[in-house]
PDB file with one MODEL, atoms N, CA, C and O in Angstrom:
MODEL        1
ATOM      1  N   PHE A   1    -105.306 -58.752  36.543  1.00  0.00           N
ATOM      2  CA  PHE A   1    -106.157 -57.325  37.101  1.00  0.00           C
ATOM      3  C   PHE A   1    -107.475 -57.585  36.649  1.00  0.00           C
ATOM      4  O   PHE A   1    -107.961 -57.645  35.520  1.00  0.00           O
ATOM      5  N   ILE A   2    -108.148 -57.790  38.286  1.00  0.00           N
ATOM      6  CA  ILE A   2    -109.403 -57.693  38.273  1.00  0.00           C
ATOM      7  C   ILE A   2    -110.259 -56.840  38.637  1.00  0.00           C
ATOM      8  O   ILE A   2    -110.394 -56.827  39.861  1.00  0.00           O
ATOM      9  N   ASN A   3    -111.297 -55.668  37.745  1.00  0.00           N
ATOM     10  CA  ASN A   3    -112.510 -55.219  38.359  1.00  0.00           C
ATOM     11  C   ASN A   3    -113.963 -55.895  38.940  1.00  0.00           C
ATOM     12  O   ASN A   3    -114.830 -56.431  38.250  1.00  0.00           O
ATOM     13  N   ALA A   4    -113.966 -55.712  40.400  1.00  0.00           N
ATOM     14  CA  ALA A   4    -114.987 -56.345  40.680  1.00  0.00           C
ATOM     15  C   ALA A   4    -115.727 -55.192  41.279  1.00  0.00           C
ATOM     16  O   ALA A   4    -115.372 -55.022  42.445  1.00  0.00           O
ATOM     17  N   PRO A   5    -116.515 -54.455  40.932  1.00  0.00           N
ATOM     18  CA  PRO A   5    -117.234 -53.505  41.572  1.00  0.00           C
ATOM     19  C   PRO A   5    -118.483 -53.885  42.390  1.00  0.00           C
ATOM     20  O   PRO A   5    -119.330 -54.747  42.154  1.00  0.00           O
ATOM     21  N   LEU A   6    -118.360 -52.893  43.559  1.00  0.00           N
ATOM     22  CA  LEU A   6    -118.575 -53.513  45.316  1.00  0.00           C
ATOM     23  C   LEU A   6    -120.465 -53.731  45.032  1.00  0.00           C
ATOM     24  O   LEU A   6    -121.175 -54.325  45.844  1.00  0.00           O
ATOM     25  N   HIS A   7    -120.907 -53.209  43.937  1.00  0.00           N
ATOM     26  CA  HIS A   7    -122.845 -52.593  43.745  1.00  0.00           C
ATOM     27  C   HIS A   7    -123.004 -53.662  42.416  1.00  0.00           C
ATOM     28  O   HIS A   7    -124.083 -53.481  41.850  1.00  0.00           O
ATOM     29  N   ASP A   8    -122.277 -54.596  41.874  1.00  0.00           N
ATOM     30  CA  ASP A   8    -122.496 -55.261  40.420  1.00  0.00           C
ATOM     31  C   ASP A   8    -123.647 -55.895  40.554  1.00  0.00           C
ATOM     32  O   ASP A   8    -123.641 -56.846  41.334  1.00  0.00           O
ATOM     33  N   THR A   9    -124.924 -55.560  39.854  1.00  0.00           N
ATOM     34  CA  THR A   9    -125.887 -57.384  40.024  1.00  0.00           C
ATOM     35  C   THR A   9    -125.673 -58.455  39.442  1.00  0.00           C
ATOM     36  O   THR A   9    -126.369 -59.470  39.467  1.00  0.00           O
ATOM     37  N   ASN A  10    -124.482 -58.226  38.772  1.00  0.00           N
ATOM     38  CA  ASN A  10    -124.147 -59.413  37.812  1.00  0.00           C
ATOM     39  C   ASN A  10    -123.640 -60.951  38.323  1.00  0.00           C
ATOM     40  O   ASN A  10    -123.771 -62.081  37.851  1.00  0.00           O
ATOM     41  N   PHE A  11    -122.864 -60.289  39.781  1.00  0.00           N
ATOM     42  CA  PHE A  11    -121.873 -61.101  40.714  1.00  0.00           C
ATOM     43  C   PHE A  11    -121.610 -60.708  41.596  1.00  0.00           C
ATOM     44  O   PHE A  11    -121.429 -59.490  41.597  1.00  0.00           O
ATOM     45  N   GLU A  12    -121.439 -61.380  42.759  1.00  0.00           N
ATOM     46  CA  GLU A  12    -121.044 -60.836  44.082  1.00  0.00           C
ATOM     47  C   GLU A  12    -119.510 -60.546  44.164  1.00  0.00           C
ATOM     48  O   GLU A  12    -118.708 -61.373  43.731  1.00  0.00           O
ATOM     49  N   TRP A  13    -119.106 -59.365  44.724  1.00  0.00           N
ATOM     50  CA  TRP A  13    -117.915 -59.233  44.775  1.00  0.00           C
ATOM     51  C   TRP A  13    -116.679 -60.100  45.373  1.00  0.00           C
ATOM     52  O   TRP A  13    -115.449 -60.103  45.329  1.00  0.00           O
ATOM     53  N   THR A  14    -117.860 -60.914  46.024  1.00  0.00           N
ATOM     54  CA  THR A  14    -116.601 -61.364  47.372  1.00  0.00           C
ATOM     55  C   THR A  14    -116.894 -62.478  46.631  1.00  0.00           C
ATOM     56  O   THR A  14    -115.755 -62.929  46.518  1.00  0.00           O
ATOM     57  N   GLY A  15    -117.463 -63.095  46.159  1.00  0.00           N
ATOM     58  CA  GLY A  15    -116.834 -64.462  44.908  1.00  0.00           C
ATOM     59  C   GLY A  15    -115.576 -64.501  44.394  1.00  0.00           C
ATOM     60  O   GLY A  15    -114.745 -65.407  44.332  1.00  0.00           O
ATOM     61  N   VAL A  16    -115.572 -62.956  43.904  1.00  0.00           N
ATOM     62  CA  VAL A  16    -114.337 -62.933  43.382  1.00  0.00           C
ATOM     63  C   VAL A  16    -113.065 -62.646  44.084  1.00  0.00           C
ATOM     64  O   VAL A  16    -111.912 -62.749  43.665  1.00  0.00           O
ATOM     65  N   ASP A  17    -113.496 -62.277  45.199  1.00  0.00           N
ATOM     66  CA  ASP A  17    -111.651 -62.240  46.291  1.00  0.00           C
ATOM     67  C   ASP A  17    -111.625 -63.827  46.703  1.00  0.00           C
ATOM     68  O   ASP A  17    -110.514 -64.240  47.036  1.00  0.00           O
ATOM     69  N   ASP A  18    -112.551 -64.637  46.720  1.00  0.00           N
ATOM     70  CA  ASP A  18    -112.730 -65.763  47.222  1.00  0.00           C
ATOM     71  C   ASP A  18    -111.771 -66.794  46.008  1.00  0.00           C
ATOM     72  O   ASP A  18    -111.020 -67.687  46.401  1.00  0.00           O
ATOM     73  N   CYS A  19    -111.958 -66.486  44.607  1.00  0.00           N
ATOM     74  CA  CYS A  19    -111.348 -67.161  43.715  1.00  0.00           C
ATOM     75  C   CYS A  19    -110.285 -66.879  43.465  1.00  0.00           C
ATOM     76  O   CYS A  19    -109.567 -67.717  42.920  1.00  0.00           O
ATOM     77  N   VAL A  20    -109.652 -65.218  43.862  1.00  0.00           N
ATOM     78  CA  VAL A  20    -108.343 -64.690  43.594  1.00  0.00           C
ATOM     79  C   VAL A  20    -107.460 -65.385  44.834  1.00  0.00           C
ATOM     80  O   VAL A  20    -106.329 -65.841  44.661  1.00  0.00           O
ATOM     81  N   ARG A  21    -108.135 -65.390  46.060  1.00  0.00           N
ATOM     82  CA  ARG A  21    -107.396 -65.911  47.439  1.00  0.00           C
ATOM     83  C   ARG A  21    -107.279 -67.334  46.710  1.00  0.00           C
ATOM     84  O   ARG A  21    -106.317 -67.916  47.210  1.00  0.00           O
ATOM     85  N   SER A  22    -107.994 -68.259  45.546  1.00  0.00           N
ATOM     86  CA  SER A  22    -107.388 -69.771  45.655  1.00  0.00           C
ATOM     87  C   SER A  22    -106.297 -70.121  44.769  1.00  0.00           C
ATOM     88  O   SER A  22    -105.519 -71.074  44.744  1.00  0.00           O
ATOM     89  N   ALA A  23    -106.482 -68.892  43.909  1.00  0.00           N
ATOM     90  CA  ALA A  23    -105.835 -68.648  42.548  1.00  0.00           C
ATOM     91  C   ALA A  23    -104.185 -68.449  43.068  1.00  0.00           C
ATOM     92  O   ALA A  23    -103.248 -69.247  43.049  1.00  0.00           O
ATOM     93  N   GLN A  24    -104.279 -66.936  43.564  1.00  0.00           N
ATOM     94  CA  GLN A  24    -102.905 -66.613  43.942  1.00  0.00           C
ATOM     95  C   GLN A  24    -101.714 -67.592  44.328  1.00  0.00           C
ATOM     96  O   GLN A  24    -100.620 -67.251  43.877  1.00  0.00           O
ATOM     97  N   PRO A  25    -101.742 -68.548  44.954  1.00  0.00           N
ATOM     98  CA  PRO A  25    -100.555 -69.387  45.323  1.00  0.00           C
ATOM     99  C   PRO A  25    -100.711 -70.367  44.306  1.00  0.00           C
ATOM    100  O   PRO A  25    -100.162 -71.427  44.605  1.00  0.00           O
ATOM    101  N   VAL A  26    -101.310 -70.360  43.146  1.00  0.00           N
ATOM    102  CA  VAL A  26    -100.910 -71.468  42.289  1.00  0.00           C
ATOM    103  C   VAL A  26    -100.887 -70.526  41.206  1.00  0.00           C
ATOM    104  O   VAL A  26    -100.830 -71.411  40.353  1.00  0.00           O
ATOM    105  N   TYR A  27    -100.886 -69.776  40.722  1.00  0.00           N
ATOM    106  CA  TYR A  27    -100.314 -68.536  39.951  1.00  0.00           C
ATOM    107  C   TYR A  27     -99.446 -68.205  40.016  1.00  0.00           C
ATOM    108  O   TYR A  27     -98.813 -68.189  38.960  1.00  0.00           O
ATOM    109  N   ALA A  28     -98.715 -67.665  41.341  1.00  0.00           N
ATOM    110  CA  ALA A  28     -97.145 -67.482  41.827  1.00  0.00           C
ATOM    111  C   ALA A  28     -96.393 -68.609  41.660  1.00  0.00           C
ATOM    112  O   ALA A  28     -95.232 -68.546  41.255  1.00  0.00           O
ATOM    113  N   ARG A  29     -96.975 -69.702  41.951  1.00  0.00           N
ATOM    114  CA  ARG A  29     -96.302 -71.205  42.022  1.00  0.00           C
ATOM    115  C   ARG A  29     -95.692 -71.115  40.264  1.00  0.00           C
ATOM    116  O   ARG A  29     -94.494 -71.136  39.981  1.00  0.00           O
ATOM    117  N   ILE A  30     -96.679 -71.027  39.368  1.00  0.00           N
ATOM    118  CA  ILE A  30     -96.439 -71.988  37.901  1.00  0.00           C
ATOM    119  C   ILE A  30     -95.869 -70.151  37.437  1.00  0.00           C
ATOM    120  O   ILE A  30     -94.751 -70.665  37.408  1.00  0.00           O
ATOM    121  N   PHE A  31     -95.717 -69.232  37.222  1.00  0.00           N
ATOM    122  CA  PHE A  31     -95.634 -68.020  36.800  1.00  0.00           C
ATOM    123  C   PHE A  31     -94.684 -67.270  37.388  1.00  0.00           C
ATOM    124  O   PHE A  31     -94.179 -66.288  36.842  1.00  0.00           O
ATOM    125  N   ARG A  32     -94.291 -67.818  38.890  1.00  0.00           N
ATOM    126  CA  ARG A  32     -93.182 -67.004  39.645  1.00  0.00           C
ATOM    127  C   ARG A  32     -93.785 -65.635  39.714  1.00  0.00           C
ATOM    128  O   ARG A  32     -93.226 -64.677  39.181  1.00  0.00           O
ATOM    129  N   ALA A  33     -94.432 -65.573  40.085  1.00  0.00           N
ATOM    130  CA  ALA A  33     -95.027 -63.939  40.062  1.00  0.00           C
ATOM    131  C   ALA A  33     -96.022 -63.770  41.426  1.00  0.00           C
ATOM    132  O   ALA A  33     -97.229 -63.722  41.189  1.00  0.00           O
ATOM    133  N   PRO A  34     -95.733 -63.709  42.370  1.00  0.00           N
ATOM    134  CA  PRO A  34     -96.432 -63.667  44.053  1.00  0.00           C
ATOM    135  C   PRO A  34     -96.906 -62.000  43.832  1.00  0.00           C
ATOM    136  O   PRO A  34     -96.150 -61.075  43.537  1.00  0.00           O
ATOM    137  N   GLY A  35     -97.851 -61.956  43.984  1.00  0.00           N
ATOM    138  CA  GLY A  35     -98.745 -60.652  43.859  1.00  0.00           C
ATOM    139  C   GLY A  35     -99.123 -60.053  42.567  1.00  0.00           C
ATOM    140  O   GLY A  35     -99.411 -58.873  42.370  1.00  0.00           O
ATOM    141  N   GLY A  36     -99.073 -61.373  41.393  1.00  0.00           N
ATOM    142  CA  GLY A  36     -99.147 -60.960  40.335  1.00  0.00           C
ATOM    143  C   GLY A  36    -101.072 -60.646  40.063  1.00  0.00           C
ATOM    144  O   GLY A  36    -101.463 -59.938  39.135  1.00  0.00           O
ATOM    145  N   LEU A  37    -101.829 -61.178  40.846  1.00  0.00           N
ATOM    146  CA  LEU A  37    -102.936 -60.823  40.619  1.00  0.00           C
ATOM    147  C   LEU A  37    -103.476 -59.899  41.066  1.00  0.00           C
ATOM    148  O   LEU A  37    -103.409 -60.074  42.283  1.00  0.00           O
ATOM    149  N   GLU A  38    -104.229 -58.568  40.788  1.00  0.00           N
ATOM    150  CA  GLU A  38    -104.325 -57.740  41.315  1.00  0.00           C
ATOM    151  C   GLU A  38    -106.495 -57.417  41.052  1.00  0.00           C
ATOM    152  O   GLU A  38    -107.294 -57.631  40.140  1.00  0.00           O
ATOM    153  N   VAL A  39    -106.563 -56.891  42.306  1.00  0.00           N
ATOM    154  CA  VAL A  39    -108.372 -57.006  42.635  1.00  0.00           C
ATOM    155  C   VAL A  39    -107.891 -55.919  43.068  1.00  0.00           C
ATOM    156  O   VAL A  39    -106.889 -55.635  43.725  1.00  0.00           O
ATOM    157  N   VAL A  40    -109.633 -54.718  42.132  1.00  0.00           N
ATOM    158  CA  VAL A  40    -109.916 -53.408  42.774  1.00  0.00           C
ATOM    159  C   VAL A  40    -111.289 -53.740  42.791  1.00  0.00           C
ATOM    160  O   VAL A  40    -111.651 -54.757  42.200  1.00  0.00           O
ATOM    161  N   HIS A  41    -112.324 -52.835  43.542  1.00  0.00           N
ATOM    162  CA  HIS A  41    -113.260 -53.043  44.078  1.00  0.00           C
ATOM    163  C   HIS A  41    -113.891 -51.525  43.797  1.00  0.00           C
ATOM    164  O   HIS A  41    -113.732 -50.668  44.666  1.00  0.00           O
ATOM    165  N   PRO A  42    -114.429 -51.286  42.875  1.00  0.00           N
ATOM    166  CA  PRO A  42    -114.441 -49.701  43.158  1.00  0.00           C
ATOM    167  C   PRO A  42    -116.335 -49.771  43.419  1.00  0.00           C
ATOM    168  O   PRO A  42    -117.208 -50.618  43.229  1.00  0.00           O
ATOM    169  N   ASP A  43    -116.276 -48.235  43.995  1.00  0.00           N
ATOM    170  CA  ASP A  43    -117.878 -48.095  44.622  1.00  0.00           C
ATOM    171  C   ASP A  43    -118.800 -47.712  43.588  1.00  0.00           C
ATOM    172  O   ASP A  43    -119.207 -46.584  43.310  1.00  0.00           O
ATOM    173  N   CYS A  44    -119.123 -49.048  42.950  1.00  0.00           N
ATOM    174  CA  CYS A  44    -119.920 -48.633  41.758  1.00  0.00           C
ATOM    175  C   CYS A  44    -120.975 -49.901  41.217  1.00  0.00           C
ATOM    176  O   CYS A  44    -120.999 -50.941  41.875  1.00  0.00           O
ATOM    177  N   ALA A  45    -121.769 -49.770  40.092  1.00  0.00           N
ATOM    178  CA  ALA A  45    -122.269 -50.812  40.157  1.00  0.00           C
ATOM    179  C   ALA A  45    -121.386 -51.629  38.726  1.00  0.00           C
ATOM    180  O   ALA A  45    -120.171 -51.828  38.742  1.00  0.00           O
ATOM    181  N   HIS A  46    -122.130 -51.944  37.781  1.00  0.00           N
ATOM    182  CA  HIS A  46    -121.382 -52.945  36.470  1.00  0.00           C
ATOM    183  C   HIS A  46    -121.069 -51.967  35.473  1.00  0.00           C
ATOM    184  O   HIS A  46    -121.769 -51.599  34.529  1.00  0.00           O
ATOM    185  N   ASP A  47    -119.530 -51.469  35.924  1.00  0.00           N
ATOM    186  CA  ASP A  47    -118.548 -50.707  35.199  1.00  0.00           C
ATOM    187  C   ASP A  47    -117.666 -50.814  35.217  1.00  0.00           C
ATOM    188  O   ASP A  47    -117.131 -51.769  35.782  1.00  0.00           O
ATOM    189  N   PHE A  48    -116.873 -49.655  34.452  1.00  0.00           N
ATOM    190  CA  PHE A  48    -115.643 -49.567  34.015  1.00  0.00           C
ATOM    191  C   PHE A  48    -115.018 -48.320  34.340  1.00  0.00           C
ATOM    192  O   PHE A  48    -114.567 -47.775  33.333  1.00  0.00           O
ATOM    193  N   PRO A  49    -114.837 -47.681  35.403  1.00  0.00           N
ATOM    194  CA  PRO A  49    -114.503 -45.936  35.686  1.00  0.00           C
ATOM    195  C   PRO A  49    -113.069 -46.074  34.937  1.00  0.00           C
ATOM    196  O   PRO A  49    -112.328 -47.031  34.715  1.00  0.00           O
ATOM    197  N   PRO A  50    -113.003 -44.408  34.592  1.00  0.00           N
ATOM    198  CA  PRO A  50    -111.468 -44.258  34.206  1.00  0.00           C
ATOM    199  C   PRO A  50    -110.815 -44.289  35.006  1.00  0.00           C
ATOM    200  O   PRO A  50    -109.844 -45.018  34.801  1.00  0.00           O
ATOM    201  N   ASP A  51    -110.857 -43.588  36.378  1.00  0.00           N
ATOM    202  CA  ASP A  51    -109.722 -44.019  37.118  1.00  0.00           C
ATOM    203  C   ASP A  51    -109.346 -46.173  37.267  1.00  0.00           C
ATOM    204  O   ASP A  51    -108.331 -46.863  37.362  1.00  0.00           O
ATOM    205  N   ILE A  52    -110.324 -46.348  37.226  1.00  0.00           N
ATOM    206  CA  ILE A  52    -109.791 -48.041  37.234  1.00  0.00           C
ATOM    207  C   ILE A  52    -109.637 -48.655  35.867  1.00  0.00           C
ATOM    208  O   ILE A  52    -109.379 -49.852  35.738  1.00  0.00           O
ATOM    209  N   ARG A  53    -109.810 -47.765  34.757  1.00  0.00           N
ATOM    210  CA  ARG A  53    -109.533 -48.017  33.666  1.00  0.00           C
ATOM    211  C   ARG A  53    -107.527 -47.804  33.779  1.00  0.00           C
ATOM    212  O   ARG A  53    -106.692 -48.705  33.692  1.00  0.00           O
ATOM    213  N   THR A  54    -107.354 -46.729  33.932  1.00  0.00           N
ATOM    214  CA  THR A  54    -106.121 -46.370  33.958  1.00  0.00           C
ATOM    215  C   THR A  54    -105.479 -47.334  35.059  1.00  0.00           C
ATOM    216  O   THR A  54    -104.459 -47.898  34.664  1.00  0.00           O
ATOM    217  N   LYS A  55    -105.782 -47.559  36.046  1.00  0.00           N
ATOM    218  CA  LYS A  55    -104.713 -48.704  37.078  1.00  0.00           C
ATOM    219  C   LYS A  55    -104.920 -49.841  36.239  1.00  0.00           C
ATOM    220  O   LYS A  55    -104.112 -50.725  36.521  1.00  0.00           O
ATOM    221  N   ALA A  56    -105.935 -50.246  35.032  1.00  0.00           N
ATOM    222  CA  ALA A  56    -105.895 -51.714  34.850  1.00  0.00           C
ATOM    223  C   ALA A  56    -104.718 -51.452  33.558  1.00  0.00           C
ATOM    224  O   ALA A  56    -104.225 -52.452  33.034  1.00  0.00           O
ATOM    225  N   TYR A  57    -104.340 -50.188  33.126  1.00  0.00           N
ATOM    226  CA  TYR A  57    -103.681 -49.956  31.543  1.00  0.00           C
ATOM    227  C   TYR A  57    -102.196 -49.786  32.423  1.00  0.00           C
ATOM    228  O   TYR A  57    -101.315 -50.440  31.867  1.00  0.00           O
ATOM    229  N   GLU A  58    -101.763 -49.144  33.524  1.00  0.00           N
ATOM    230  CA  GLU A  58    -101.018 -49.472  34.143  1.00  0.00           C
ATOM    231  C   GLU A  58    -100.260 -50.507  34.554  1.00  0.00           C
ATOM    232  O   GLU A  58     -99.053 -50.735  34.481  1.00  0.00           O
ATOM    233  N   PHE A  59    -101.298 -51.169  35.059  1.00  0.00           N
ATOM    234  CA  PHE A  59    -100.912 -52.939  35.329  1.00  0.00           C
ATOM    235  C   PHE A  59    -100.485 -53.532  34.155  1.00  0.00           C
ATOM    236  O   PHE A  59     -99.394 -54.098  34.223  1.00  0.00           O
ATOM    237  N   LEU A  60    -101.175 -53.549  32.901  1.00  0.00           N
ATOM    238  CA  LEU A  60    -100.839 -54.307  31.730  1.00  0.00           C
ATOM    239  C   LEU A  60     -99.397 -53.808  31.203  1.00  0.00           C
ATOM    240  O   LEU A  60     -98.505 -54.459  30.659  1.00  0.00           O
ATOM    241  N   ASP A  61     -99.457 -52.561  31.510  1.00  0.00           N
ATOM    242  CA  ASP A  61     -97.961 -51.593  31.218  1.00  0.00           C
ATOM    243  C   ASP A  61     -96.749 -52.524  31.805  1.00  0.00           C
ATOM    244  O   ASP A  61     -95.865 -52.928  31.050  1.00  0.00           O
ATOM    245  N   ARG A  62     -96.766 -52.868  33.342  1.00  0.00           N
ATOM    246  CA  ARG A  62     -95.763 -53.330  33.905  1.00  0.00           C
ATOM    247  C   ARG A  62     -95.654 -54.849  33.971  1.00  0.00           C
ATOM    248  O   ARG A  62     -94.682 -55.486  34.379  1.00  0.00           O
ATOM    249  N   SER A  63     -96.856 -55.347  33.484  1.00  0.00           N
ATOM    250  CA  SER A  63     -96.476 -57.122  33.371  1.00  0.00           C
ATOM    251  C   SER A  63     -95.858 -57.231  32.013  1.00  0.00           C
ATOM    252  O   SER A  63     -94.882 -57.928  31.739  1.00  0.00           O
ATOM    253  N   LEU A  64     -96.624 -56.363  31.080  1.00  0.00           N
ATOM    254  CA  LEU A  64     -96.112 -56.519  29.689  1.00  0.00           C
ATOM    255  C   LEU A  64     -94.571 -56.280  29.592  1.00  0.00           C
ATOM    256  O   LEU A  64     -93.807 -57.151  29.178  1.00  0.00           O
ATOM    257  N   ALA A  65     -94.195 -55.133  29.971  1.00  0.00           N
ATOM    258  CA  ALA A  65     -92.894 -54.960  30.206  1.00  0.00           C
ATOM    259  C   ALA A  65     -91.843 -55.773  31.149  1.00  0.00           C
ATOM    260  O   ALA A  65     -90.669 -55.419  31.032  1.00  0.00           O
ATOM    261  N   THR A  66     -92.083 -56.662  31.930  1.00  0.00           N
ATOM    262  CA  THR A  66     -91.396 -57.293  32.870  1.00  0.00           C
ATOM    263  C   THR A  66     -91.431 -58.540  31.592  1.00  0.00           C
ATOM    264  O   THR A  66     -90.431 -59.224  31.372  1.00  0.00           O
ATOM    265  N   LYS A  67     -92.419 -58.671  30.993  1.00  0.00           N
ATOM    266  CA  LYS A  67     -92.509 -59.930  30.595  1.00  0.00           C
ATOM    267  C   LYS A  67     -91.454 -60.086  28.869  1.00  0.00           C
ATOM    268  O   LYS A  67     -90.880 -61.031  28.329  1.00  0.00           O
ATOM    269  N   ALA A  68     -91.674 -58.393  28.456  1.00  0.00           N
ATOM    270  CA  ALA A  68     -90.418 -58.157  27.412  1.00  0.00           C
ATOM    271  C   ALA A  68     -88.914 -58.273  27.834  1.00  0.00           C
ATOM    272  O   ALA A  68     -88.038 -58.773  27.129  1.00  0.00           O
ATOM    273  N   ALA A  69     -88.755 -57.793  28.961  1.00  0.00           N
ATOM    274  CA  ALA A  69     -87.641 -58.119  29.505  1.00  0.00           C
ATOM    275  C   ALA A  69     -87.060 -59.175  29.997  1.00  0.00           C
ATOM    276  O   ALA A  69     -85.832 -59.235  29.930  1.00  0.00           O
ATOM    277  N   THR A  70     -87.746 -60.159  30.553  1.00  0.00           N
ATOM    278  CA  THR A  70     -87.453 -61.123  30.741  1.00  0.00           C
ATOM    279  C   THR A  70     -87.067 -62.248  29.043  1.00  0.00           C
ATOM    280  O   THR A  70     -86.235 -63.152  28.971  1.00  0.00           O
ATOM    281  N   ARG A  71     -87.744 -61.885  28.223  1.00  0.00           N
ATOM    282  CA  ARG A  71     -87.452 -62.378  26.950  1.00  0.00           C
ATOM    283  C   ARG A  71     -85.906 -62.205  26.025  1.00  0.00           C
ATOM    284  O   ARG A  71     -85.374 -63.047  25.301  1.00  0.00           O
ATOM    285  N   ARG A  72     -85.450 -60.827  26.351  1.00  0.00           N
ATOM    286  CA  ARG A  72     -84.587 -60.313  26.074  1.00  0.00           C
ATOM    287  C   ARG A  72     -83.579 -60.792  26.800  1.00  0.00           C
ATOM    288  O   ARG A  72     -82.553 -60.828  26.121  1.00  0.00           O
ATOM    289  N   ARG A  73     -83.421 -61.196  27.952  1.00  0.00           N
ATOM    290  CA  ARG A  73     -82.123 -62.105  28.447  1.00  0.00           C
ATOM    291  C   ARG A  73     -81.602 -62.962  27.817  1.00  0.00           C
ATOM    292  O   ARG A  73     -80.642 -63.575  28.283  1.00  0.00           O
TER     293      ARG A  73
ENDMDL
END
């Protein structure tokens, strides 16, 4: 899960998209998880807004639940 705000002065969000585009196929192949990387671009400065934080926690819950279920098999 990547939070890359549109108005962050520390980095350009388009560079994040470039990296994810390059990493996604490798990530999918290695971890067998196509679509396993998620990027959000909130309309704010360098911040982690509450709604984005909730999305991040939901992403972690889904990801960790999948890993736990796989280990139990």
